[in-house]
TISEMAR-455124 format. One line per field, with one value per residue (C-alpha): residue in three letters; x, y, z. Coordinates in steps of 0.05 Angstrom, whole numbers, plus 5000, padded with zeros to 4 digits. Example, Ala and Ser with C-alpha at 12.3 -4.5 7.8 and 13.67 -1.06 7.14 Angstrom:
residues 2
res = c(ALA_SER)
x = c(5246_5273)
y = c(4910_4979)
z = c(5156_5143)
END
This chain:
residues 442
res = c(UNK_UNK_UNK_UNK_UNK_UNK_UNK_UNK_UNK_UNK_UNK_UNK_UNK_UNK_UNK_UNK_UNK_UNK_UNK_UNK_UNK_UNK_UNK_UNK_UNK_UNK_UNK_UNK_UNK_UNK_UNK_UNK_UNK_UNK_UNK_UNK_UNK_UNK_UNK_UNK_UNK_UNK_UNK_UNK_UNK_UNK_UNK_UNK_UNK_UNK_UNK_UNK_UNK_UNK_UNK_UNK_UNK_UNK_UNK_UNK_UNK_UNK_UNK_UNK_UNK_UNK_UNK_UNK_UNK_UNK_UNK_UNK_UNK_UNK_UNK_UNK_UNK_UNK_UNK_UNK_UNK_UNK_UNK_UNK_UNK_UNK_UNK_UNK_UNK_UNK_UNK_UNK_UNK_UNK_UNK_UNK_UNK_UNK_UNK_UNK_UNK_UNK_UNK_UNK_UNK_UNK_UNK_UNK_UNK_UNK_UNK_UNK_UNK_UNK_UNK_UNK_UNK_UNK_UNK_UNK_UNK_UNK_UNK_UNK_UNK_UNK_UNK_UNK_UNK_UNK_UNK_UNK_UNK_UNK_UNK_UNK_UNK_UNK_UNK_UNK_UNK_UNK_UNK_UNK_UNK_UNK_UNK_UNK_UNK_UNK_UNK_UNK_UNK_UNK_UNK_UNK_UNK_UNK_UNK_UNK_UNK_UNK_UNK_UNK_UNK_UNK_UNK_UNK_UNK_UNK_UNK_UNK_UNK_UNK_UNK_UNK_UNK_UNK_UNK_UNK_UNK_UNK_UNK_UNK_UNK_UNK_UNK_UNK_UNK_UNK_UNK_UNK_UNK_UNK_UNK_UNK_UNK_UNK_UNK_UNK_UNK_UNK_UNK_UNK_UNK_UNK_UNK_UNK_UNK_UNK_UNK_UNK_UNK_UNK_UNK_UNK_UNK_UNK_UNK_UNK_UNK_UNK_UNK_UNK_UNK_UNK_UNK_UNK_UNK_UNK_UNK_UNK_UNK_UNK_UNK_UNK_UNK_UNK_UNK_UNK_UNK_UNK_UNK_UNK_UNK_UNK_UNK_UNK_UNK_UNK_UNK_UNK_UNK_UNK_UNK_UNK_UNK_UNK_UNK_UNK_UNK_UNK_UNK_UNK_UNK_UNK_UNK_UNK_UNK_UNK_UNK_UNK_UNK_UNK_UNK_UNK_UNK_UNK_UNK_UNK_UNK_UNK_UNK_UNK_UNK_UNK_UNK_UNK_UNK_UNK_UNK_UNK_UNK_UNK_UNK_UNK_UNK_UNK_UNK_UNK_UNK_UNK_UNK_UNK_UNK_UNK_UNK_UNK_UNK_UNK_UNK_UNK_UNK_UNK_UNK_UNK_UNK_UNK_UNK_UNK_UNK_UNK_UNK_UNK_UNK_UNK_UNK_UNK_UNK_UNK_UNK_UNK_UNK_UNK_UNK_UNK_UNK_UNK_UNK_UNK_UNK_UNK_UNK_UNK_UNK_UNK_UNK_UNK_UNK_UNK_UNK_UNK_UNK_UNK_UNK_UNK_UNK_UNK_UNK_UNK_UNK_UNK_UNK_UNK_UNK_UNK_UNK_UNK_UNK_UNK_UNK_UNK_UNK_UNK_UNK_UNK_UNK_UNK_UNK_UNK_UNK_UNK_UNK_UNK_UNK_UNK_UNK_UNK_UNK_UNK_UNK_UNK_UNK_UNK_UNK_UNK_UNK_UNK_UNK_UNK_UNK_UNK_UNK_UNK_UNK_UNK_UNK_UNK_UNK_UNK_UNK_UNK_UNK_UNK_UNK_UNK_UNK_UNK_UNK_UNK_UNK_UNK_UNK_UNK_UNK_UNK_UNK_UNK_UNK_UNK_UNK_UNK_UNK_UNK_UNK_UNK_UNK_UNK_UNK_UNK_UNK_UNK)
x = c(6828_6798_6846_6825_6845_6896_6925_6927_6966_7013_7032_7043_7085_7137_7148_7125_7148_7095_7038_6988_6926_6938_6947_6884_6839_6863_6860_6787_6766_6794_6758_6693_6698_6704_6644_6607_6616_6584_6519_6455_6462_6410_6446_6513_6497_6480_6545_6597_6671_6692_6749_6809_6846_6918_6953_7030_7096_7131_7171_7133_7098_7031_7040_7079_7020_6969_7020_7036_6965_6944_7005_6987_6915_6926_6881_6885_6924_6941_6980_6964_6984_6926_6968_6980_6909_6917_6955_6900_6899_6973_6983_6917_6910_6836_6814_6778_6844_6858_6801_6827_6896_6863_6828_6897_6928_6870_6878_6952_6935_6878_6920_6979_6930_6898_6969_6988_6927_6946_7021_7034_6989_7030_7096_7075_7052_7117_7160_7119_7130_7206_7215_7176_7230_7288_7257_7210_7152_7160_7109_7056_7090_7157_7178_7174_7248_7247_7191_7227_7292_7245_7215_7286_7311_7249_7254_7330_7314_7256_7301_7352_7303_7276_7341_7366_7425_7397_7384_7441_7426_7396_7330_7286_7217_7156_7123_7064_7079_7048_7044_7051_7032_6988_6991_6957_6954_6901_6913_6877_6805_6759_6740_6812_6823_6769_6798_6866_6837_6803_6868_6905_6855_6855_6936_6932_6889_6937_6994_6968_7022_7081_7154_7213_7265_7328_7336_7367_7323_7320_7292_7247_7213_7196_7170_7131_7103_7072_7035_7019_6985_6948_6916_6904_6876_6802_6811_6738_6733_6797_6762_6700_6733_6786_6730_6692_6756_6770_6700_6696_6767_6804_6842_6865_6916_6910_6975_6986_6913_6933_6962_6891_6860_6843_6832_6784_6842_6890_6900_6937_6886_6890_6821_6845_6850_6777_6763_6803_6766_6699_6722_6744_6673_6634_6689_6694_6619_6606_6594_6608_6670_6678_6740_6762_6742_6669_6636_6667_6626_6668_6618_6659_6730_6766_6796_6858_6879_6943_6977_7025_6974_7035_7005_6929_6882_6833_6778_6806_6779_6707_6658_6627_6698_6714_6647_6671_6733_6700_6761_6820_6885_6942_7013_7069_7134_7193_7240_7311_7285_7235_7288_7338_7277_7266_7334_7335_7266_7238_7235_7283_7311_7358_7418_7402_7392_7460_7487_7458_7482_7556_7550_7545_7618_7636_7644_7613_7583_7570_7537_7556_7497_7530_7535_7461_7446_7490_7454_7385_7419_7448_7381_7340_7389_7390_7311_7309_7361_7333_7267_7239_7233_7227_7256_7276_7333_7363_7378_7417_7458_7473_7496_7541_7576_7579_7595_7671_7668_7620_7657_7722_7685_7720_7787_7753_7732_7730_7735_7692_7678_7650_7616_7628_7603_7673_7667_7598_7620_7683_7636_7580_7602_7629_7568_7514_7552_7550_7475_7492_7526_7475_7422_7460_7489_7438)
y = c(6048_6111_6163_6231_6255_6302_6244_6201_6257_6270_6196_6199_6260_6215_6173_6213_6282_6332_6305_6341_6333_6259_6249_6291_6252_6185_6206_6225_6161_6121_6163_6157_6081_6090_6136_6084_6031_6074_6090_6047_5979_5996_6060_6025_5986_6045_6084_6062_6074_6135_6103_6143_6153_6181_6209_6218_6195_6133_6144_6198_6163_6135_6060_6086_6129_6068_6016_6056_6068_5998_5981_6032_6012_5936_5932_5880_5911_5883_5916_5891_5916_5923_5911_5837_5822_5839_5773_5729_5686_5669_5663_5642_5700_5721_5791_5758_5733_5801_5790_5721_5752_5804_5746_5710_5777_5783_5715_5730_5795_5763_5698_5740_5781_5718_5686_5748_5744_5671_5678_5661_5597_5574_5588_5548_5488_5488_5492_5437_5390_5404_5393_5328_5307_5328_5301_5244_5239_5187_5128_5133_5079_5122_5130_5198_5209_5198_5251_5301_5291_5295_5362_5390_5368_5391_5461_5465_5449_5495_5553_5533_5531_5599_5629_5601_5564_5501_5526_5490_5422_5370_5334_5288_5316_5287_5333_5321_5292_5339_5325_5395_5396_5452_5506_5569_5599_5653_5660_5593_5594_5578_5509_5489_5515_5473_5410_5432_5435_5367_5334_5367_5343_5273_5273_5304_5250_5197_5230_5244_5204_5234_5236_5241_5293_5311_5383_5438_5461_5530_5501_5456_5518_5541_5477_5459_5533_5522_5457_5490_5551_5507_5466_5524_5574_5577_5569_5578_5647_5669_5656_5692_5754_5752_5752_5807_5849_5842_5861_5923_5946_5915_5963_5940_5985_5981_6003_6019_6030_6076_6016_5989_6051_6047_6117_6122_6156_6101_6059_6002_5994_5924_5894_5857_5925_5941_5867_5878_5941_5904_5850_5901_5935_5886_5877_5956_5964_5912_5838_5771_5733_5657_5643_5580_5616_5632_5686_5760_5818_5873_5929_5963_5949_6010_6012_6060_6065_6096_6112_6159_6174_6198_6170_6160_6201_6184_6199_6140_6091_6065_6118_6065_6051_6123_6134_6082_6129_6193_6222_6251_6268_6293_6283_6336_6314_6317_6374_6380_6408_6349_6296_6328_6324_6250_6236_6280_6281_6214_6160_6098_6143_6114_6146_6115_6046_6052_6072_6013_5967_5987_5993_5912_5919_5966_6025_6090_6125_6199_6242_6319_6368_6387_6314_6303_6366_6337_6269_6310_6355_6297_6257_6314_6322_6247_6247_6307_6275_6207_6176_6210_6156_6203_6185_6116_6154_6167_6091_6092_6155_6137_6065_6090_6134_6084_6022_6021_6039_5982_5935_5949_5954_5894_5937_5996_5964_6015_6075_6132_6150_6217_6223_6295_6336_6326_6252_6252_6299_6256_6196_6226_6285_6245_6200_6254_6301_6245_6234_6161_6138_6169_6128_6063_6074_6119)
z = c(1837_1858_1830_1802_1732_1762_1802_1740_1699_1756_1755_1682_1685_1724_1662_1601_1580_1550_1512_1563_1517_1508_1584_1600_1549_1574_1649_1636_1598_1657_1711_1670_1680_1753_1753_1711_1761_1810_1780_1781_1743_1693_1669_1672_1609_1572_1584_1533_1535_1495_1455_1438_1373_1381_1324_1322_1296_1329_1391_1421_1477_1452_1476_1535_1560_1552_1583_1643_1660_1655_1701_1752_1758_1750_1691_1636_1579_1512_1455_1383_1317_1270_1210_1230_1214_1143_1139_1169_1111_1115_1192_1214_1264_1276_1302_1362_1386_1420_1464_1486_1494_1542_1582_1591_1618_1664_1689_1703_1743_1785_1800_1825_1870_1896_1909_1945_1994_2014_2003_2077_2072_2007_2040_2100_2055_2021_2081_2116_2053_2054_2129_2122_2072_2116_2182_2165_2214_2269_2277_2330_2371_2378_2452_2487_2484_2410_2405_2444_2400_2338_2359_2373_2306_2270_2302_2282_2214_2206_2230_2180_2126_2141_2140_2075_2100_2070_2003_1968_2000_1953_1967_1929_1917_1882_1829_1788_1721_1669_1598_1578_1508_1527_1475_1503_1436_1431_1356_1343_1319_1375_1349_1340_1411_1440_1407_1435_1507_1500_1480_1539_1586_1556_1561_1631_1652_1630_1667_1737_1773_1807_1787_1835_1824_1858_1867_1913_1965_1933_1869_1909_1941_1872_1846_1907_1910_1840_1862_1929_1894_1844_1900_1948_1895_1877_1804_1786_1827_1790_1723_1741_1769_1708_1659_1695_1698_1624_1607_1652_1659_1600_1553_1481_1447_1372_1342_1270_1256_1199_1160_1152_1129_1054_1022_0964_0922_0934_0871_0902_0954_0990_0996_1060_1099_1091_1110_1175_1190_1182_1228_1281_1277_1319_1371_1380_1375_1427_1416_1453_1439_1460_1503_1539_1604_1576_1535_1540_1524_1491_1501_1558_1539_1526_1457_1445_1369_1351_1283_1250_1194_1146_1084_1102_1144_1200_1151_1108_1157_1149_1174_1222_1252_1259_1294_1348_1362_1382_1422_1378_1408_1369_1400_1386_1360_1410_1405_1434_1502_1507_1495_1545_1601_1581_1602_1663_1692_1684_1734_1710_1653_1603_1637_1705_1668_1638_1707_1740_1689_1694_1769_1763_1740_1795_1745_1767_1707_1710_1656_1660_1637_1573_1550_1563_1522_1466_1466_1459_1401_1362_1369_1341_1282_1267_1270_1220_1171_1172_1196_1255_1307_1367_1434_1410_1375_1443_1452_1389_1406_1478_1460_1406_1457_1515_1478_1483_1557_1566_1527_1569_1635_1664_1660_1692_1755_1815_1769_1758_1685_1667_1600_1573_1513_1485_1483_1456_1399_1382_1376_1337_1296_1239_1237_1241_1189_1137_1117_1087_1148_1197_1157_1171_1238_1277)
END
């Protein structure tokens, strides 16, 4: 997508408050990828992505910035926790699995795009199959009057099918009998994964016959749609495009990178931490990883690492790994004003979510401005007194105030409920004043 850095930042401003430096750095990193694709092929190979290290406490928007960008630009995006790989001996998860996860994500994105292009063709195929069940075709020997009657019935049924008035009617359909022992587990080592795939193919070959099912027409549309997309989509083209997109546009968000940092001064140093860093190195530097969809080169995948670095420092990472994250950006902690803006100035904010949820019960929820300020104030206080979890504290604080209203929503049908500063204070004053209680409840 051809967006300038300013446009990317403007989009992020709708969802994330503050953190201007982080937004600017990531917007530039993405724009440089677009620029890279426009230069001569020879030079393209030489231009490496500038991986980013984001430093800051939890709940201040590190993951959200990366996730929103990937969503906006339809790029394959995966978030992995670096600390998971320290348990590789126990849970069998190898570092290369993040690349396989990325390819699966890419396959999903490309498949959806291809489906959208031939959506009408797929719908047409599904409707044709359902109508043939409702109005079985006439033999060639049928009389002219029978054919005329058939055309009328066919047109009537087609109209009813399209307007949804037949959705509850039950019909019997035939669907492929699939032995779905398929485990698309990217955590498996590659040789195990190959064995699994061979087994799937063997079992798949034994179960190619169809089975009959009696379902509503509404459900039949879904079941037949899956079959129609599978037969109409060019699976090979999807694989090629997905691998290409993962290689040139993929983003891997490495969270908790500070948990694998092993400082020289740390006496209780875990040797597996340095091992994970050494396993990460070739992937971040650029290597080829074997996946079930073919070789994936990691040279041009953008890696965004993030960590709080309360205990360790970025300099505690291996020098080679540090060098692969040349762009450093520190995110600011969220103050009361920032939390207030998160509740009022972001699209799909928490308050809008609660209003939508209670609207389902026909309860109109309204927050006056002083109550929103109070939510921000209590969240900051709780963050200072206990662990600082950033904007995530808002969830806890608001839920505590609204839980009784939400619980009794069926009795308040048709009512308008206004959340005031007094109500917020009544619910939270006692909890926040007592440090021990605040630790457990907020």
